[in-house]
C-alpha positions as CSV (number, residue, x, y, z in Angstrom):
1,Q,-51.3,155.1,124.5
2,D,-51.7,155.7,120.8
3,K,-50.0,152.7,119.2
4,E,-50.1,154.2,115.7
5,E,-47.7,156.9,116.9
6,V,-45.2,154.5,118.5
7,I,-43.2,154.0,115.3
8,L,-43.3,157.7,114.4
9,K,-42.1,158.6,117.9
10,L,-39.3,156.0,117.7
11,Q,-38.3,157.4,114.3
12,T,-38.1,160.9,115.7
13,A,-36.7,159.9,119.2
14,N,-39.0,162.7,120.5
15,I,-40.5,162.8,124.0
16,C,-43.8,164.6,123.9
17,Q,-44.6,167.5,126.2
18,A,-47.2,165.5,128.2
19,C,-44.4,162.9,128.9
20,I,-41.9,165.7,129.8
21,G,-44.5,167.1,132.2
22,K,-45.0,163.7,133.8
23,I,-41.3,163.2,134.2
24,Q,-41.0,166.5,135.9
25,E,-44.0,165.9,138.1
26,E,-42.7,162.5,139.2
27,K,-39.2,164.0,139.8
28,I,-37.5,161.2,137.8
29,D,-33.7,161.3,138.0
30,S,-32.2,163.3,135.1
31,K,-29.5,160.5,134.6
32,L,-32.3,158.0,134.0
33,V,-34.0,160.4,131.5
34,N,-30.7,161.0,129.7
35,Q,-30.2,157.2,129.5
36,V,-33.7,156.6,128.1
37,S,-33.2,159.5,125.6
38,A,-29.9,157.9,124.4
39,I,-31.7,154.5,124.0
40,F,-34.4,156.2,122.0
41,E,-31.8,157.9,119.8
42,G,-30.1,154.5,119.2
43,I,-33.4,153.0,118.2
44,R,-34.0,156.0,115.9
45,N,-30.6,155.6,114.2
46,E,-31.2,151.8,113.7
47,L,-34.6,152.4,112.2
48,L,-33.2,155.1,109.8
49,F,-30.2,152.9,108.9
50,R,-32.5,150.0,108.0
51,Q,-34.8,152.3,106.0
52,N,-31.8,153.6,104.1
53,L,-30.5,150.1,103.4
54,R,-33.8,149.2,101.8
55,L,-33.4,152.2,99.5
56,Q,-29.8,151.4,98.6
57,V,-29.5,148.0,97.0
58,Q,-26.1,148.8,95.6
59,P,-23.2,147.0,97.4
60,A,-20.6,148.9,99.2
61,E,-17.0,148.0,100.1
62,L,-16.4,145.4,102.7
63,T,-13.2,145.8,104.7
64,L,-11.3,143.4,106.9
65,N,-9.2,145.6,109.1
66,K,-6.1,144.8,111.2
67,K,-8.3,144.0,114.2
68,H,-10.0,141.3,112.1
69,Q,-13.3,143.1,111.9
70,L,-15.5,142.8,108.8
71,L,-16.8,146.3,108.3
72,I,-18.9,148.1,105.7
73,P,-17.6,151.7,106.0
74,D,-20.3,153.2,103.8
75,F,-23.0,151.8,106.1
76,D,-21.9,153.5,109.3
77,N,-19.1,150.9,109.7
78,I,-21.6,148.2,110.4
79,E,-19.8,145.0,111.4
80,I,-20.5,141.5,110.3
81,R,-19.8,139.6,113.5
82,L,-18.9,136.0,113.1
83,S,-17.1,133.3,115.2
84,P,-13.5,132.7,114.2
85,V,-14.3,129.5,112.3
86,F,-17.2,131.2,110.4
87,K,-15.1,134.3,109.8
88,T,-12.3,132.0,108.5
89,L,-14.6,130.5,105.9
90,Y,-16.1,133.9,105.0
91,I,-12.6,135.5,104.5
92,F,-11.6,132.5,102.4
93,F,-14.5,132.9,100.0
94,L,-13.9,136.7,99.9
95,S,-10.5,135.8,98.5
96,K,-11.9,133.5,95.9
97,P,-14.0,135.6,93.5
98,N,-14.6,132.7,91.1
99,G,-15.7,130.5,94.0
100,V,-14.8,127.0,95.1
101,R,-16.8,123.8,94.9
102,F,-17.4,122.1,98.2
103,T,-15.7,118.9,96.8
104,E,-12.6,121.0,96.3
105,L,-12.6,122.8,99.7
106,C,-10.4,120.1,101.2
107,D,-7.6,121.2,98.7
108,F,-7.6,124.6,100.4
109,K,-7.3,123.3,104.0
110,N,-3.9,124.9,104.4
111,D,-5.2,128.3,103.2
112,L,-8.1,128.0,105.7
113,L,-5.7,127.0,108.5
114,E,-3.5,130.1,107.7
115,I,-6.5,132.4,107.9
116,Y,-7.7,130.7,111.2
117,S,-4.3,131.1,112.7
118,K,-4.3,134.8,112.0
119,L,-7.7,135.2,113.6
120,R,-6.8,133.0,116.6
121,P,-3.1,133.2,117.1
122,G,-3.3,131.5,120.5
123,A,-5.1,128.5,119.2
124,S,-3.3,125.2,119.3
125,K,-2.4,123.5,116.0
126,E,-4.5,120.5,117.1
127,D,-7.6,122.7,117.8
128,A,-7.1,124.5,114.4
129,D,-6.6,121.3,112.5
130,N,-9.7,119.8,114.1
131,R,-12.0,122.8,113.5
132,I,-10.9,123.3,109.9
133,G,-10.7,119.6,109.2
134,K,-14.4,119.3,110.1
135,L,-15.2,122.3,107.9
136,V,-13.7,120.7,104.8
137,D,-14.6,117.1,105.5
138,Q,-17.2,116.0,102.9
139,R,-18.6,113.4,105.4
140,E,-19.4,116.2,107.9
141,N,-22.2,118.8,107.7
142,D,-20.1,121.6,109.2
143,F,-19.7,123.5,105.9
144,S,-23.5,123.6,105.4
145,I,-24.1,124.7,109.0
146,A,-21.4,127.4,108.8
147,K,-22.6,128.7,105.5
148,S,-26.2,128.8,106.7
149,R,-25.3,130.6,109.9
150,I,-23.1,133.1,108.1
151,N,-25.8,133.8,105.6
152,G,-28.4,134.2,108.3
153,T,-26.3,136.7,110.2
154,I,-25.7,138.7,107.0
155,S,-29.4,138.6,106.0
156,E,-30.5,139.7,109.4
157,L,-28.0,142.5,109.5
158,L,-28.4,143.9,106.0
159,G,-31.8,142.8,104.8
160,E,-32.5,140.3,102.0
161,D,-31.9,142.6,99.0
162,L,-28.5,143.9,100.1
163,A,-27.4,140.6,101.7
164,A,-27.5,138.9,98.3
165,F,-24.2,140.6,97.5
166,Y,-22.5,139.5,100.7
167,R,-23.8,135.9,101.3
168,I,-22.0,132.7,100.3
169,E,-24.1,131.5,97.5
170,G,-24.0,128.4,95.3
171,E,-25.5,125.0,94.6
172,P,-24.0,121.6,95.3
173,G,-21.8,120.6,92.4
174,N,-21.2,124.2,91.4
175,P,-18.8,126.7,93.0
176,F,-19.8,128.5,96.1
177,K,-18.9,132.2,96.1
178,I,-19.7,135.6,97.4
179,N,-21.2,137.8,94.8
180,L,-19.6,141.0,96.0
181,P,-17.4,142.5,93.2
182,S,-13.7,142.0,94.0
183,Q,-13.0,145.7,93.7
184,L,-15.2,146.1,96.7
185,V,-13.2,143.8,98.9
186,D,-10.4,145.2,101.0
187,I,-8.6,142.6,103.2
188,R,-5.9,144.1,105.3
189,Y,-5.1,141.4,107.9
């Protein structure tokens, strides 16, 4: 009832005595109460994690593991989840610390195809060639769309301050790159 206490209660994941009494009075199933408690605990952890991220604006290591997950181990193994095409582009830029101009991206089509084939080993050559071909084609808008969605996912996940280290940044005519120091990139695929 007291809306000012909602955030505080979510941060503590605490169920007040009055609510516990009501739960017992209504004889609510203990499995349901345990499930709700687990949900509260998950919300609490998420709130605390985001709060800690705002305090820490130093980048941490980004790992691509053998399962092709992009993880930040120092931040509770948070995963940057991307579609295979977007993940291909992101991994490519992680491997290019000096960046690549969009006009030069077509020169790296084979590198991108190699990454994509590791992420999607069952994909046909035609499918891979089509998807990556559109990504590097200067007449298409696929690169801009992919970069925008990747950056949006990262910003939403990490917050604006920290995301600046992990996004694909750059201006047309200049190299696009990820500003994460190369010693913080661990690619093991």
